[in-house]
C-alpha positions as a LaTeX table, in Angstrom:
\begin{tabular}{lrrr}
\hline
Residue & $x$ (\AA) & $y$ (\AA) & $z$ (\AA) \\
\hline
Met1 & 174.94 & 25.74 & 120.69 \\
Thr2 & 173.36 & 22.61 & 119.23 \\
Arg3 & 175.95 & 20.08 & 118.10 \\
Ile4 & 173.66 & 17.91 & 115.95 \\
Thr5 & 171.76 & 18.95 & 112.83 \\
Leu6 & 169.46 & 16.54 & 111.04 \\
Tyr7 & 168.61 & 17.23 & 107.40 \\
Thr8 & 165.22 & 15.77 & 106.49 \\
Arg9 & 162.35 & 15.94 & 104.02 \\
Pro10 & 158.60 & 15.76 & 104.73 \\
Gly11 & 157.15 & 12.29 & 104.23 \\
Cys12 & 160.53 & 10.57 & 104.58 \\
His13 & 160.17 & 7.39 & 106.67 \\
Leu14 & 163.90 & 7.11 & 107.37 \\
Cys15 & 163.83 & 10.72 & 108.57 \\
Glu16 & 161.11 & 9.86 & 111.08 \\
Val17 & 163.19 & 6.91 & 112.31 \\
Ala18 & 166.24 & 9.18 & 112.65 \\
Val19 & 164.28 & 11.75 & 114.67 \\
Thr20 & 163.12 & 9.01 & 117.04 \\
Ala21 & 166.69 & 7.68 & 117.40 \\
Leu22 & 168.04 & 11.15 & 118.19 \\
Glu23 & 165.25 & 11.76 & 120.69 \\
Glu24 & 166.18 & 8.49 & 122.41 \\
Ile25 & 169.80 & 9.64 & 122.67 \\
Gly26 & 168.56 & 12.77 & 124.42 \\
Glu27 & 171.02 & 15.22 & 122.86 \\
Pro28 & 169.35 & 18.40 & 121.53 \\
Phe29 & 169.31 & 18.67 & 117.74 \\
Asp30 & 168.13 & 21.00 & 115.01 \\
Glu31 & 166.00 & 19.57 & 112.22 \\
Val32 & 166.27 & 21.23 & 108.81 \\
Asp33 & 163.83 & 20.52 & 105.97 \\
Ile34 & 165.94 & 20.38 & 102.80 \\
Thr35 & 162.93 & 21.35 & 100.67 \\
Ser36 & 163.17 & 24.84 & 102.18 \\
Glu37 & 166.29 & 25.67 & 100.12 \\
Ala38 & 167.24 & 24.68 & 96.59 \\
Glu39 & 170.92 & 24.43 & 97.57 \\
Leu40 & 170.12 & 21.88 & 100.27 \\
Glu41 & 167.98 & 19.89 & 97.82 \\
Met42 & 170.87 & 19.79 & 95.36 \\
Glu43 & 173.40 & 18.89 & 98.07 \\
Tyr44 & 171.46 & 16.09 & 99.78 \\
Gly45 & 168.75 & 15.05 & 97.30 \\
Glu46 & 167.68 & 11.50 & 98.10 \\
Arg47 & 170.60 & 10.95 & 100.51 \\
Ile48 & 168.57 & 11.82 & 103.58 \\
Pro49 & 168.35 & 11.90 & 106.48 \\
Val50 & 171.84 & 13.35 & 106.92 \\
Ile51 & 173.24 & 13.66 & 110.43 \\
Met52 & 175.73 & 16.45 & 111.02 \\
Leu53 & 177.86 & 16.66 & 114.16 \\
Asp54 & 179.66 & 19.92 & 114.90 \\
Gly55 & 179.12 & 21.04 & 111.30 \\
Lys56 & 180.59 & 17.90 & 109.71 \\
Glu57 & 178.73 & 15.02 & 108.12 \\
His58 & 178.51 & 12.16 & 110.59 \\
Gly59 & 176.33 & 9.83 & 108.53 \\
Tyr60 & 173.24 & 9.42 & 106.42 \\
Trp61 & 170.19 & 7.17 & 106.07 \\
Arg62 & 170.61 & 5.70 & 109.58 \\
Val63 & 171.68 & 7.03 & 112.98 \\
Glu64 & 174.55 & 4.92 & 114.28 \\
Lys65 & 173.72 & 5.42 & 117.96 \\
Glu66 & 176.84 & 3.91 & 119.51 \\
Arg67 & 179.17 & 5.78 & 117.18 \\
Leu68 & 177.28 & 9.04 & 117.68 \\
Leu69 & 177.33 & 8.70 & 121.46 \\
Arg70 & 181.07 & 7.96 & 121.36 \\
Asp71 & 181.74 & 10.98 & 119.16 \\
Leu72 & 179.56 & 13.24 & 121.32 \\
Ala73 & 181.67 & 12.30 & 124.34 \\
Lys74 & 184.86 & 13.56 & 122.66 \\
\hline
\end{tabular}
């Protein structure tokens, strides 16, 4: 089971930065395009990328690498 989900939108520069940061961490993650579902668009809108850890919101706009690594170790 993948612990990290990243909500993104095509053409989003911060989303591209977040993908790179997660790839550097090396933990597998699922990327979900919020434009694929109206409910996701309404939920996240311009507040993307959103990083989810174990189904709970861990942060948005930026990946806090140290905090994420610490929380993954728990």
